[in-house]
Each structure stands twice: as structure tokens, then as C-alpha cells.
LUMTORTOR-389150 format. One record per residue: residue number from 1; residue in one letter; x, y, z of N, C-alpha, C in turn. Coordinates in Angstrom, 1 decimal, decimal comma. Example, Ala and Ser with C-alpha at 12.3 -4.5 7.8 and 13.67 -1.06 7.14 Angstrom:
2
PT  seq  type     n_X     n_Y     n_Z    ca_X    ca_Y    ca_Z     c_X     c_Y     c_Z
PT    1     A    13,2    -5,7     7,8    12,3    -4,5     7,8    13,2    -3,3     7,8
PT    2     S    12,8    -2,2     7,1    13,7    -1,1     7,1    12,9     0,0     7,9
% end
This chain:
115
PT  seq  type     n_X     n_Y     n_Z    ca_X    ca_Y    ca_Z     c_X     c_Y     c_Z
PT    1     M   -35,0    12,5    -1,5   -34,4    11,2    -1,3   -32,9    11,3    -1,5
PT    2     S   -32,2    10,7    -0,6   -30,7    10,7    -0,8   -30,3    10,0    -2,0
PT    3     I   -29,1    10,3    -2,5   -28,5     9,6    -3,6   -28,4     8,1    -3,4
PT    4     I   -27,9     7,7    -2,2   -27,8     6,3    -1,9   -29,1     5,6    -1,8
PT    5     A   -30,1     6,3    -1,1   -31,5     5,7    -1,0   -32,0     5,4    -2,4
PT    6     A   -31,9     6,4    -3,3   -32,4     6,3    -4,7   -31,6     5,1    -5,4
PT    7     Y   -30,3     5,0    -5,2   -29,5     3,9    -5,8   -30,0     2,6    -5,3
PT    8     N   -30,2     2,5    -4,0   -30,6     1,2    -3,4   -32,0     0,8    -3,9
PT    9     E   -32,9     1,7    -4,0   -34,3     1,4    -4,5   -34,2     1,0    -5,9
PT   10     A   -33,4     1,7    -6,8   -33,3     1,3    -8,2   -32,7    -0,1    -8,3
PT   11     W   -31,6    -0,4    -7,5   -30,9    -1,7    -7,6   -31,9    -2,8    -7,1
PT   12     D   -32,5    -2,6    -6,0   -33,4    -3,6    -5,4   -34,6    -3,9    -6,4
PT   13     T   -35,0    -3,0    -7,1   -36,2    -3,2    -8,0   -35,7    -3,6    -9,5
PT   14     G   -34,4    -3,5    -9,7   -33,9    -3,8   -11,0   -34,2    -2,8   -12,1
PT   15     N   -34,4    -1,5   -11,6   -34,8    -0,4   -12,5   -33,5     0,2   -13,1
PT   16     T   -33,0    -0,4   -14,2   -31,8     0,1   -14,8   -31,9     1,5   -15,4
PT   17     D   -33,1     1,9   -15,7   -33,3     3,3   -16,2   -33,0     4,3   -15,1
PT   18     A   -33,6     4,0   -13,9   -33,3     4,9   -12,8   -31,9     4,9   -12,4
PT   19     L   -31,2     3,7   -12,4   -29,8     3,6   -12,1   -29,0     4,4   -13,1
PT   20     A   -29,3     4,4   -14,3   -28,6     5,1   -15,3   -28,6     6,6   -15,0
PT   21     E   -29,7     7,1   -14,4   -29,8     8,5   -14,0   -29,0     8,8   -12,8
PT   22     I   -28,8     7,8   -11,9   -28,1     8,0   -10,6   -26,6     7,9   -10,8
PT   23     L   -26,1     7,1   -11,8   -24,7     6,9   -12,0   -24,2     8,0   -13,0
PT   24     H   -23,1     8,6   -12,6   -22,5     9,6   -13,5   -21,9     8,9   -14,7
PT   25     D   -21,9     9,7   -15,8   -21,3     9,1   -17,1   -19,9     8,6   -16,9
PT   26     D   -19,1     9,2   -16,0   -17,7     8,9   -15,7   -17,6     7,8   -14,6
PT   27     F   -18,7     7,2   -14,3   -18,7     6,2   -13,2   -17,7     5,1   -13,3
PT   28     V   -17,0     4,8   -12,2   -16,1     3,7   -12,1   -16,4     2,9   -10,9
PT   29     F   -16,4     1,6   -11,0   -16,7     0,6    -9,9   -15,5    -0,3    -9,7
PT   30     N   -14,9    -0,3    -8,6   -13,8    -1,1    -8,2   -14,3    -2,1    -7,2
PT   31     P   -14,7    -3,3    -7,6   -15,2    -4,3    -6,6   -14,0    -4,9    -5,9
PT   32     H   -14,4    -5,6    -4,8   -13,4    -6,2    -3,9   -12,8    -7,5    -4,4
PT   33     V   -13,3    -8,0    -5,5   -12,8    -9,3    -6,1   -12,4    -9,1    -7,5
PT   34     G   -11,5    -9,9    -8,0   -11,2   -10,0    -9,4   -10,2    -9,0    -9,9
PT   35     G    -9,9    -8,0    -9,1    -8,9    -7,0    -9,6    -9,4    -6,2   -10,8
PT   36     M   -10,7    -6,1   -11,0   -11,2    -5,5   -12,2   -11,8    -4,1   -11,9
PT   37     T   -12,0    -3,3   -12,9   -12,7    -2,1   -12,9   -13,8    -2,1   -13,8
PT   38     M   -15,0    -1,7   -13,4   -16,2    -1,7   -14,2   -16,6    -0,3   -14,5
PT   39     G   -17,3     0,0   -15,6   -17,8     1,3   -15,9   -19,3     1,3   -15,7
PT   40     K   -20,0     2,4   -16,1   -21,4     2,5   -15,9   -22,2     1,4   -16,7
PT   41     S   -21,8     1,2   -17,9   -22,6     0,2   -18,7   -22,4    -1,2   -18,1
PT   42     D   -21,2    -1,5   -17,6   -21,0    -2,8   -17,0   -21,9    -3,0   -15,7
PT   43     L   -22,0    -2,0   -14,9   -22,8    -2,1   -13,7   -24,3    -2,2   -14,1
PT   44     L   -24,7    -1,4   -15,1   -26,1    -1,5   -15,5   -26,5    -2,9   -16,0
PT   45     G   -25,6    -3,5   -16,7   -25,8    -4,9   -17,2   -25,9    -5,9   -16,1
PT   46     F   -25,0    -5,7   -15,1   -25,0    -6,6   -13,9   -26,3    -6,4   -13,1
PT   47     A   -26,7    -5,1   -12,9   -27,9    -4,8   -12,1   -29,1    -5,4   -12,7
PT   48     G   -29,2    -5,5   -14,0   -30,4    -6,1   -14,6   -30,5    -7,6   -14,7
PT   49     S   -29,4    -8,2   -14,2   -29,3    -9,7   -14,3   -29,9   -10,5   -13,2
PT   50     N   -30,3    -9,9   -12,1   -30,8   -10,5   -10,9   -29,8   -11,5   -10,3
PT   51     A   -28,5   -11,2   -10,5   -27,4   -12,1   -10,0   -27,1   -11,8    -8,5
PT   52     V   -27,6   -10,7    -8,0   -27,3   -10,3    -6,6   -28,6    -9,8    -5,9
PT   53     S   -28,8   -10,2    -4,7   -29,9    -9,6    -3,9   -29,2    -9,2    -2,6
PT   54     S   -29,9    -8,3    -1,9   -29,3    -7,8    -0,6   -30,4    -7,7     0,4
PT   55     E   -29,9    -7,5     1,7   -30,8    -7,4     2,8   -30,0    -6,5     3,9
PT   56     N   -30,8    -6,0     4,8   -30,3    -5,2     5,9   -29,4    -4,1     5,5
PT   57     G   -29,7    -3,4     4,3   -28,9    -2,3     3,9   -29,0    -1,1     4,8
PT   58     R   -27,9    -0,5     5,1   -27,8     0,7     5,9   -26,9     1,8     5,3
PT   59     I   -27,4     3,0     5,4   -26,5     4,1     5,0   -25,8     4,5     6,3
PT   60     L   -24,5     4,4     6,3   -23,7     4,7     7,5   -23,4     6,2     7,5
PT   61     F   -23,1     6,8     6,3   -22,8     8,2     6,2   -23,1     8,7     4,8
PT   62     E   -23,6     9,9     4,7   -23,8    10,5     3,3   -23,8    12,0     3,5
PT   63     N   -23,0    12,6     2,6   -23,1    14,1     2,4   -23,1    14,4     1,0
PT   64     A   -22,8    15,6     0,6   -22,8    16,0    -0,9   -21,7    15,4    -1,6
PT   65     E   -20,6    14,9    -0,9   -19,4    14,5    -1,6   -19,2    13,0    -1,6
PT   66     I   -19,6    12,3    -0,4   -19,3    10,9    -0,3   -20,5    10,2     0,4
PT   67     G   -20,4     8,8     0,3   -21,4     8,0     1,0   -20,8     6,7     1,4
PT   68     V   -21,2     6,1     2,5   -20,7     4,8     3,0   -22,0     4,0     3,4
PT   69     T   -22,0     2,7     2,8   -23,1     1,8     3,1   -22,6     0,5     3,6
PT   70     H   -23,5    -0,3     4,2   -23,2    -1,6     4,6   -24,5    -2,5     4,3
PT   71     T   -24,3    -3,6     3,8   -25,4    -4,5     3,5   -24,9    -6,0     3,4
PT   72     V   -25,8    -6,9     3,5   -25,5    -8,3     3,3   -26,0    -8,7     1,9
PT   73     V   -25,1    -9,3     1,2   -25,3    -9,6    -0,2   -25,4   -11,1    -0,5
PT   74     H   -26,4   -11,5    -1,3   -26,5   -12,9    -1,6   -26,4   -13,0    -3,1
PT   75     F   -25,8   -14,1    -3,6   -25,5   -14,3    -5,0   -26,3   -15,5    -5,6
PT   76     S   -26,9   -15,3    -6,8   -27,7   -16,3    -7,4   -26,9   -17,6    -7,8
PT   77     N   -25,6   -17,4    -7,9   -24,8   -18,6    -8,3   -24,4   -19,5    -7,2
PT   78     G   -24,9   -19,2    -6,0   -24,6   -20,0    -4,8   -23,4   -19,7    -4,1
PT   79     S   -22,7   -18,6    -4,5   -21,5   -18,2    -3,7   -21,9   -17,8    -2,3
PT   80     T   -20,9   -17,9    -1,4   -21,1   -17,5     0,0   -21,6   -16,1     0,1
PT   81     S   -22,6   -15,8     0,8   -23,1   -14,5     1,1   -22,0   -13,6     1,7
PT   82     E   -22,0   -12,3     1,5   -21,0   -11,4     2,0   -21,6   -10,2     2,8
PT   83     A   -20,9    -9,8     3,8   -21,2    -8,5     4,4   -20,3    -7,5     3,6
PT   84     V   -21,0    -6,5     2,9   -20,3    -5,6     2,0   -20,3    -4,2     2,5
PT   85     L   -19,2    -3,6     2,6   -19,1    -2,1     2,9   -18,7    -1,4     1,6
PT   86     S   -19,5    -0,4     1,2   -19,3     0,3     0,0   -19,0     1,8     0,3
PT   87     F   -18,0     2,3    -0,4   -17,6     3,7    -0,3   -17,9     4,4    -1,7
PT   88     M   -18,6     5,4    -1,7   -19,0     6,1    -2,9   -18,6     7,6    -2,9
PT   89     R   -18,2     8,0    -4,1   -17,9     9,5    -4,3   -19,0    10,0    -5,2
PT   90     F   -19,4    11,3    -4,9   -20,5    11,9    -5,7   -19,9    13,0    -6,5
PT   91     K   -20,5    13,3    -7,7   -20,1    14,4    -8,6   -21,4    14,8    -9,3
PT   92     D   -21,7    16,1    -9,3   -22,9    16,6    -9,9   -24,2    15,9    -9,5
PT   93     G   -24,2    15,5    -8,2   -25,4    14,9    -7,6   -25,6    13,4    -8,0
PT   94     K   -24,5    12,8    -8,6   -24,6    11,4    -9,0   -23,4    10,7    -8,5
PT   95     I   -23,5     9,3    -8,5   -22,4     8,5    -8,0   -21,4     8,4    -9,2
PT   96     V   -20,2     8,9    -8,9   -19,1     8,8    -9,9   -18,1     7,7    -9,6
PT   97     S   -18,0     7,2    -8,4   -17,2     6,1    -8,1   -17,7     5,3    -7,0
PT   98     M   -17,4     4,0    -7,0   -17,8     3,1    -5,9   -16,7     2,0    -5,7
PT   99     E   -16,4     1,8    -4,5   -15,4     0,7    -4,1   -16,0    -0,1    -3,0
PT  100     T   -15,8    -1,4    -3,0   -16,3    -2,2    -2,0   -15,3    -3,1    -1,3
PT  101     G   -15,6    -3,4    -0,1   -14,8    -4,4     0,7   -15,8    -5,3     1,3
PT  102     A   -15,4    -6,6     1,5   -16,4    -7,6     1,9   -15,8    -8,7     2,8
PT  103     T   -16,7    -9,2     3,6   -16,4   -10,4     4,5   -17,3   -11,5     4,1
PT  104     P   -16,8   -12,7     3,7   -17,7   -13,8     3,5   -18,4   -14,2     4,7
PT  105     L   -19,6   -14,6     4,6   -20,4   -15,1     5,8   -20,7   -16,6     5,6
PT  106     S   -20,3   -17,4     6,6   -20,6   -18,8     6,5   -22,0   -19,1     6,7
PT  107     D   -22,5   -20,2     6,3   -23,9   -20,6     6,5   -24,4   -20,6     8,0
PT  108     D   -23,4   -20,9     8,8   -23,8   -21,0    10,3   -23,4   -19,8    11,0
PT  109     Y   -23,1   -18,7    10,3   -22,7   -17,4    11,0   -23,8   -16,9    11,9
PT  110     K   -23,5   -16,5    13,1   -24,4   -15,9    14,1   -23,7   -14,7    14,7
PT  111     L   -24,5   -13,7    14,8   -24,0   -12,5    15,5   -23,6   -12,8    16,9
PT  112     V   -22,5   -12,3    17,4   -22,1   -12,5    18,7   -23,2   -12,0    19,7
PT  113     G   -23,5   -12,9    20,6   -24,5   -12,5    21,6   -25,9   -13,0    21,2
PT  114     S   -26,1   -13,5    20,0   -27,4   -14,0    19,6   -27,4   -15,6    19,7
PT  115     D   -28,5   -16,1    20,0   -28,6   -17,6    20,1   -29,3   -18,2    19,0
% end
């Protein structure tokens, strides 16, 4: 199983023990909002809170050094859902860094060409 597929499965099921094995001890997360940086323990706490759910996740690229994903993310606090692009770096077979970029999706958003 790819690193990203293992991460996605652990995230989707709230398996923080599995996530702890997938994230490098030096893990750094730079989310697209808030100008903050989070570490491994921060992300594990967030992952176990059920604050975020996702759908239509896709691995766009993955090799031994980096990975790129795209997913639609929904927030339990009612915030506008977002289309999120994530860039990950790997070290020792684990995710050592992640950075995201996102586009908010309005409630009436429709894919161009769909009715």
C-alpha cells in the first residue's frame, strides 16, 4: 500500500495509532489557513476529533520522495467545504511534511458541464 493510501485510510477511519506510524517524528504541517505550523501531535489530536471528513480523494502523484493529492473536505463546524490540494514530502518511508492549498466550494457549486 502506498504511503498516501495508508494515510488516507487511517485518517478516514480515525485510526490515530496507524497515523502515528505513518507520520515521521519530525513531521510539520503547514495548512492553507491561519498562518500556523502544526507538528505530529497536533495533527494526531485533530485527526481523532472527527472535525473533518473528506470525499473523492485522489492520489495525483506519488513516488519515494513526494506525493500530491486532491480531495473535497467537509468541516463539522459548518464551514464552507473546500477542494484541497496537498503536497507531501517523505522521509524514511513516512510523511515528514505536508502543505495544503484550498478553494472554498459554495453550496450551489456545480462542475462545469454538469446539470
